[in-house]
VEXDREN-2710 file (C-alpha; in Angstrom, 1 decimal):
% VEXDREN-2710
k/r/px/py/pz
1/UNK/-202.2/22.2/90.7
2/UNK/-205.9/22.9/90.8
3/UNK/-208.0/19.7/90.6
4/UNK/-210.2/19.7/87.6
5/UNK/-212.3/17.1/85.7
6/UNK/-209.6/16.6/83.1
7/UNK/-210.8/13.1/82.3
8/UNK/-213.8/14.8/80.7
9/UNK/-211.8/17.4/78.7
10/UNK/-211.7/17.5/74.9
11/UNK/-208.8/18.8/72.9
12/UNK/-210.4/22.3/72.9
13/UNK/-210.8/22.2/76.7
14/UNK/-207.1/21.4/77.2
15/UNK/-206.0/24.2/74.8
16/UNK/-208.1/26.7/76.8
17/UNK/-206.8/25.5/80.1
18/UNK/-204.1/27.8/81.4
19/UNK/-202.5/25.2/83.6
20/UNK/-202.1/23.0/80.6
21/UNK/-200.7/25.8/78.5
22/UNK/-198.3/26.6/81.3
23/UNK/-197.0/23.0/81.2
24/UNK/-196.6/22.9/77.4
25/UNK/-194.9/26.2/77.1
26/UNK/-193.1/26.5/80.4
27/UNK/-192.6/23.1/81.9
28/UNK/-191.4/23.1/85.5
29/UNK/-191.0/20.4/88.1
30/UNK/-194.4/20.7/89.6
31/UNK/-196.5/20.8/86.4
32/UNK/-194.3/18.1/84.8
33/UNK/-194.9/15.8/87.8
34/UNK/-198.6/16.5/87.7
35/UNK/-199.2/15.9/84.0
36/UNK/-197.0/12.9/83.7
37/UNK/-198.7/11.2/86.7
38/UNK/-202.1/12.2/85.3
39/UNK/-201.3/10.6/81.9
40/UNK/-200.2/7.4/83.6
41/UNK/-203.5/7.2/85.3
42/UNK/-205.5/8.2/82.2
43/UNK/-203.8/6.6/79.2
44/UNK/-207.0/6.8/77.2
45/UNK/-206.5/10.6/77.0
46/UNK/-203.0/10.4/75.5
47/UNK/-204.1/11.0/71.9
48/UNK/-206.2/14.0/73.0
49/UNK/-203.3/15.5/75.0
50/UNK/-200.9/15.0/72.2
51/UNK/-203.2/16.8/69.8
52/UNK/-203.6/19.7/72.2
53/UNK/-199.8/19.9/72.7
54/UNK/-199.2/20.1/69.0
55/UNK/-201.7/22.9/68.5
56/UNK/-200.3/24.9/71.4
57/UNK/-196.7/24.5/70.3
58/UNK/-197.5/25.4/66.7
59/UNK/-198.4/29.0/67.6
60/UNK/-196.2/32.1/67.3
61/UNK/-197.0/34.9/69.6
62/UNK/-197.3/38.7/69.8
63/UNK/-198.4/40.8/72.7
64/UNK/-202.2/41.1/72.9
65/UNK/-204.6/41.3/75.8
66/UNK/-208.1/39.9/75.8
67/UNK/-210.7/39.4/78.5
68/UNK/-211.8/35.9/79.5
69/UNK/-215.1/36.5/77.7
70/UNK/-213.3/37.5/74.5
71/UNK/-211.0/34.5/74.6
72/UNK/-214.0/32.2/75.1
73/UNK/-215.9/33.7/72.2
74/UNK/-212.9/33.5/69.9
75/UNK/-212.3/29.8/70.7
76/UNK/-216.0/29.0/70.3
77/UNK/-215.8/30.5/66.8
78/UNK/-212.6/28.8/65.9
79/UNK/-213.8/25.4/67.1
80/UNK/-217.2/25.8/65.5
81/UNK/-215.6/26.4/62.1
82/UNK/-213.1/23.7/62.6
83/UNK/-215.8/21.2/63.5
84/UNK/-218.0/22.3/60.6
85/UNK/-215.1/22.0/58.1
86/UNK/-214.5/18.4/59.2
87/UNK/-218.1/17.6/58.3
88/UNK/-218.2/19.4/55.0
89/UNK/-216.7/18.4/51.6
90/UNK/-213.3/19.9/50.9
91/UNK/-213.6/23.1/49.1
92/UNK/-211.3/26.0/48.1
93/UNK/-211.1/28.8/50.7
94/UNK/-210.2/32.4/50.3
95/UNK/-206.9/33.4/51.9
96/UNK/-208.6/36.0/54.1
97/UNK/-210.9/33.3/55.6
98/UNK/-207.9/31.3/56.7
99/UNK/-206.2/34.4/58.0
100/UNK/-209.2/35.4/60.1
101/UNK/-209.1/32.1/62.1
102/UNK/-205.3/32.1/62.3
103/UNK/-205.4/35.6/63.7
104/UNK/-207.9/34.5/66.3
105/UNK/-205.7/31.6/67.3
106/UNK/-202.7/34.0/67.7
107/UNK/-204.7/36.4/69.8
108/UNK/-206.0/33.8/72.2
109/UNK/-202.7/32.0/72.5
110/UNK/-200.7/35.2/72.9
111/UNK/-202.9/36.2/75.8
112/UNK/-202.2/32.9/77.5
113/UNK/-198.5/33.3/77.0
114/UNK/-198.5/36.8/78.5
115/UNK/-200.3/35.5/81.5
116/UNK/-197.9/32.7/81.9
117/UNK/-194.9/35.0/81.6
118/UNK/-196.1/37.1/84.5
119/UNK/-195.6/34.2/86.9
120/UNK/-192.3/33.0/88.2
121/UNK/-191.4/29.3/87.6
122/UNK/-188.5/27.2/88.9
123/UNK/-186.7/25.2/86.2
124/UNK/-186.3/21.4/86.4
125/UNK/-182.7/21.0/87.2
126/UNK/-182.5/17.2/87.6
127/UNK/-184.6/14.2/87.0
128/UNK/-184.0/10.4/87.3
129/UNK/-186.2/7.3/87.1
130/UNK/-185.9/3.5/87.3
131/UNK/-187.5/0.7/85.4
132/UNK/-189.0/-2.3/87.1
133/UNK/-186.2/-4.6/88.4
134/UNK/-183.7/-1.7/88.6
135/UNK/-182.1/0.4/91.4
136/UNK/-180.1/3.5/90.8
137/UNK/-177.7/5.6/92.9
138/UNK/-177.4/9.2/91.9
139/UNK/-176.0/12.5/93.1
140/UNK/-178.4/15.4/93.1
141/UNK/-177.1/18.9/92.0
142/UNK/-176.6/19.9/95.7
143/UNK/-174.3/16.8/96.2
144/UNK/-177.0/14.9/98.2
145/UNK/-177.1/11.2/97.5
146/UNK/-180.3/9.4/96.4
147/UNK/-180.9/5.7/96.0
148/UNK/-184.0/5.1/93.8
149/UNK/-185.8/1.8/94.1
150/UNK/-187.3/0.0/91.2
151/UNK/-190.3/1.6/89.3
152/UNK/-189.7/5.0/90.8
153/UNK/-189.1/8.5/89.5
154/UNK/-187.8/11.7/91.0
155/UNK/-187.7/15.4/90.0
156/UNK/-185.4/17.9/91.7
157/UNK/-185.2/21.7/91.7
158/UNK/-183.3/24.2/93.7
159/UNK/-183.3/27.9/94.4
160/UNK/-181.7/30.4/96.8
161/UNK/-183.6/29.3/100.0
162/UNK/-184.6/25.7/99.4
163/UNK/-184.3/22.5/97.5
164/UNK/-187.4/20.5/96.5
165/UNK/-187.9/16.9/95.3
166/UNK/-191.1/15.3/93.9
167/UNK/-191.1/11.6/94.4
168/UNK/-193.2/8.8/93.0
169/UNK/-192.1/5.5/94.4
170/UNK/-189.4/4.8/96.9
171/UNK/-186.1/6.6/97.6
172/UNK/-183.4/6.8/100.2
173/UNK/-181.9/10.2/100.8
174/UNK/-178.5/11.2/102.3
175/UNK/-179.0/15.0/102.3
176/UNK/-176.0/17.3/102.2
177/UNK/-176.3/19.8/105.0
178/UNK/-176.4/23.5/104.1
179/UNK/-178.5/26.6/104.8
180/UNK/-181.2/25.5/102.4
181/UNK/-184.3/23.6/103.4
182/UNK/-184.7/20.2/101.7
183/UNK/-188.3/19.2/101.0
184/UNK/-189.6/15.9/99.6
185/UNK/-193.1/16.0/98.2
186/UNK/-195.3/13.0/97.4
187/UNK/-198.2/13.0/95.0
188/UNK/-200.5/12.5/97.9
189/UNK/-199.5/15.8/99.4
190/UNK/-197.5/14.5/102.3
191/UNK/-194.1/16.3/102.5
192/UNK/-190.9/15.7/104.4
193/UNK/-188.7/18.7/105.4
194/UNK/-185.1/18.5/106.5
195/UNK/-181.8/20.4/106.7
196/UNK/-179.3/17.5/106.6
197/UNK/-180.2/13.9/107.4
198/UNK/-180.6/10.3/106.2
199/UNK/-184.1/9.0/105.6
200/UNK/-186.3/6.8/103.4
201/UNK/-189.7/7.6/101.7
202/UNK/-191.8/4.9/100.2
203/UNK/-195.1/6.0/98.5
204/UNK/-195.9/2.7/96.7
205/UNK/-199.4/1.3/97.0
206/UNK/-202.0/2.7/99.4
207/UNK/-199.6/3.8/102.1
208/UNK/-196.7/6.2/102.5
209/UNK/-193.9/5.2/104.9
210/UNK/-191.2/7.6/106.1
211/UNK/-188.2/6.1/108.0
212/UNK/-185.6/8.3/109.7
213/UNK/-182.1/6.9/110.1
214/UNK/-180.2/10.0/111.2
215/UNK/-181.0/13.7/111.9
216/UNK/-184.5/15.1/112.3
217/UNK/-187.3/15.6/109.9
218/UNK/-190.6/17.5/110.0
219/UNK/-193.6/15.9/108.3
220/UNK/-196.5/17.9/106.9
221/UNK/-199.3/15.4/107.0
222/UNK/-202.4/16.2/104.9
223/UNK/-205.9/15.9/106.3
224/UNK/-209.2/15.6/104.4
225/UNK/-211.3/18.1/106.4
226/UNK/-208.8/19.9/108.6
227/UNK/-205.5/21.8/108.4
228/UNK/-202.4/19.6/107.8
229/UNK/-200.7/18.2/110.8
230/UNK/-197.0/18.8/111.5
231/UNK/-195.0/15.9/113.1
232/UNK/-191.4/15.4/113.9
233/UNK/-189.4/12.1/113.7
234/UNK/-186.3/11.3/115.7
235/UNK/-183.7/8.7/114.5
236/UNK/-185.1/5.2/114.6
237/UNK/-188.8/6.4/114.2
238/UNK/-191.1/5.9/111.3
239/UNK/-194.5/7.2/110.1
240/UNK/-197.1/5.2/108.3
241/UNK/-199.7/7.2/106.4
242/UNK/-202.8/5.6/104.9
243/UNK/-203.7/7.3/101.5
244/UNK/-207.2/6.0/101.5
245/UNK/-208.6/7.3/104.8
246/UNK/-205.8/9.8/105.9
247/UNK/-205.0/8.0/109.1
248/UNK/-201.4/7.8/110.3
249/UNK/-199.3/6.4/113.1
250/UNK/-195.8/7.1/114.4
251/UNK/-193.7/4.2/115.8
252/UNK/-190.3/2.8/116.3
253/UNK/-188.7/1.5/113.1
254/UNK/-186.6/-1.6/112.4
255/UNK/-184.3/0.7/110.4
256/UNK/-181.7/-1.8/109.1
257/UNK/-184.4/-4.2/107.9
258/UNK/-186.4/-1.4/106.1
259/UNK/-183.3/0.1/104.5
260/UNK/-181.7/-3.3/103.5
261/UNK/-182.9/-2.7/99.9
262/UNK/-180.4/0.1/99.5
263/UNK/-177.7/-2.6/99.9
264/UNK/-179.5/-5.0/97.5
265/UNK/-180.6/-7.3/100.4
266/UNK/-183.8/-8.6/101.9
267/UNK/-183.7/-8.8/105.7
268/UNK/-186.4/-11.2/106.8
269/UNK/-187.8/-11.4/110.3
270/UNK/-191.0/-13.4/110.5
271/UNK/-191.2/-12.6/106.8
272/UNK/-194.3/-14.0/105.1
273/UNK/-195.3/-14.9/101.6
274/UNK/-197.5/-11.8/101.7
275/UNK/-194.4/-9.8/102.3
276/UNK/-192.7/-11.5/99.4
277/UNK/-195.8/-10.8/97.2
278/UNK/-195.5/-7.1/98.1
279/UNK/-191.8/-7.1/97.2
280/UNK/-192.4/-8.8/93.8
281/UNK/-195.2/-6.3/93.0
282/UNK/-193.1/-3.3/93.8
283/UNK/-189.8/-4.3/92.3
284/UNK/-190.9/-6.3/89.3
285/UNK/-194.6/-5.6/88.8
286/UNK/-195.5/-9.2/89.3
287/UNK/-198.6/-10.4/91.1
288/UNK/-198.5/-13.5/93.3
289/UNK/-201.7/-15.6/93.3
290/UNK/-201.9/-18.2/96.2
291/UNK/-203.6/-21.5/95.5
292/UNK/-204.2/-22.0/99.2
293/UNK/-204.8/-19.3/101.9
294/UNK/-202.7/-21.4/104.3
295/UNK/-199.7/-20.4/102.3
296/UNK/-200.0/-16.9/103.8
297/UNK/-199.0/-18.3/107.2
298/UNK/-195.6/-19.4/106.0
299/UNK/-192.9/-17.4/107.8
300/UNK/-189.1/-17.3/107.6
301/UNK/-186.3/-15.3/109.1
302/UNK/-182.8/-14.5/107.7
303/UNK/-181.5/-12.6/104.8
304/UNK/-180.7/-13.0/101.1
305/UNK/-179.4/-10.9/98.3
306/UNK/-181.7/-9.1/95.9
307/UNK/-181.2/-10.3/92.3
308/UNK/-182.8/-7.9/89.9
309/UNK/-184.3/-10.6/87.7
310/UNK/-187.8/-11.6/88.4
311/UNK/-187.4/-15.4/87.6
312/UNK/-184.2/-15.7/89.7
313/UNK/-185.7/-13.8/92.6
314/UNK/-188.9/-15.9/92.6
315/UNK/-186.7/-19.0/92.5
316/UNK/-185.0/-17.8/95.7
317/UNK/-188.3/-17.2/97.4
318/UNK/-189.6/-20.6/96.3
319/UNK/-186.6/-22.3/97.9
320/UNK/-186.9/-20.3/101.1
321/UNK/-190.6/-20.9/101.6
322/UNK/-190.5/-24.4/100.1
323/UNK/-193.2/-23.7/97.5
324/UNK/-193.6/-24.2/93.8
325/UNK/-194.6/-21.6/91.2
326/UNK/-195.7/-21.1/87.6
327/UNK/-195.5/-17.8/85.9
328/UNK/-197.8/-16.4/83.2
329/UNK/-197.0/-12.9/82.1
330/UNK/-197.3/-10.6/85.1
331/UNK/-199.0/-13.3/87.3
332/UNK/-197.1/-15.9/89.4
333/UNK/-199.2/-18.8/90.7
334/UNK/-198.0/-20.3/94.0
335/UNK/-198.7/-23.7/95.3
336/UNK/-197.4/-25.9/98.2
337/UNK/-194.1/-27.6/97.9
338/UNK/-193.4/-31.2/98.9
339/UNK/-192.9/-32.3/102.5
340/UNK/-193.9/-29.0/104.0
341/UNK/-194.3/-29.0/107.7
342/UNK/-196.5/-26.6/109.7
END
């Protein structure tokens, strides 16, 4: 999807935009992923988007062809008259005046439809999402297993030579082996390509982490001012990618600990309150506020079950770290417990 200054667009601009028209009239996995993500990041534009969607969908089409200049002039005329009519007192119009503007709308929209129909799009064949505090196991149409962590969403499509997934959040994949490539895309343009394997992708926050449990994967790592880099992971390896500066590092991975969430457990090895804060933020959307920076030094080791209830989970953490907490909406305030030793 071409990057544009959509945050500055008016309803008219969206209607004129062919990528927007494509999404409204012929949604596919790529444009649906883009626009849904963009709306989440720009909720103030929702009313504008909905108005543009209504206008685009209300049109019925015939085959016409217009140049870009003709389309622009027609829309300028349509919008100018619509704007003027909003400012003038209501008055009776002749039928031919209304028809003139309606015909112009049909001409411009029909042209856009014709252009869209010349392209080949892949249909969305499967989608799944999770709310905060929820984990789902699902079978993709190709019989691959996916475990979707809390607050995540996934779109899947398949065609003759490959299967593609668009992921926002965290998911564990057990990919069914066949002759089709299996590619997982993140919104930050990093992609993971496999044939048949078991791996985890986490794109929450400012980093993307890919952990390989079995098989082999090829990573296409984006770079700001250079061609993308291709890396390969072997079982037991992981890649950490920084979304902010594009840096990345490959290392050995504590696989069982990083994938414990798929079995609804937290495996803790020198686990800190900072780690607990990241967990509560990702899974429940809760932010932990520390009353004392020394609290960040607290570490524990062991394991405990994940209970998908924020209050219950925080109570478990409080017992493990011997701290007290108060919750106010999405904020959880942490303070020292009694008789804590260092």
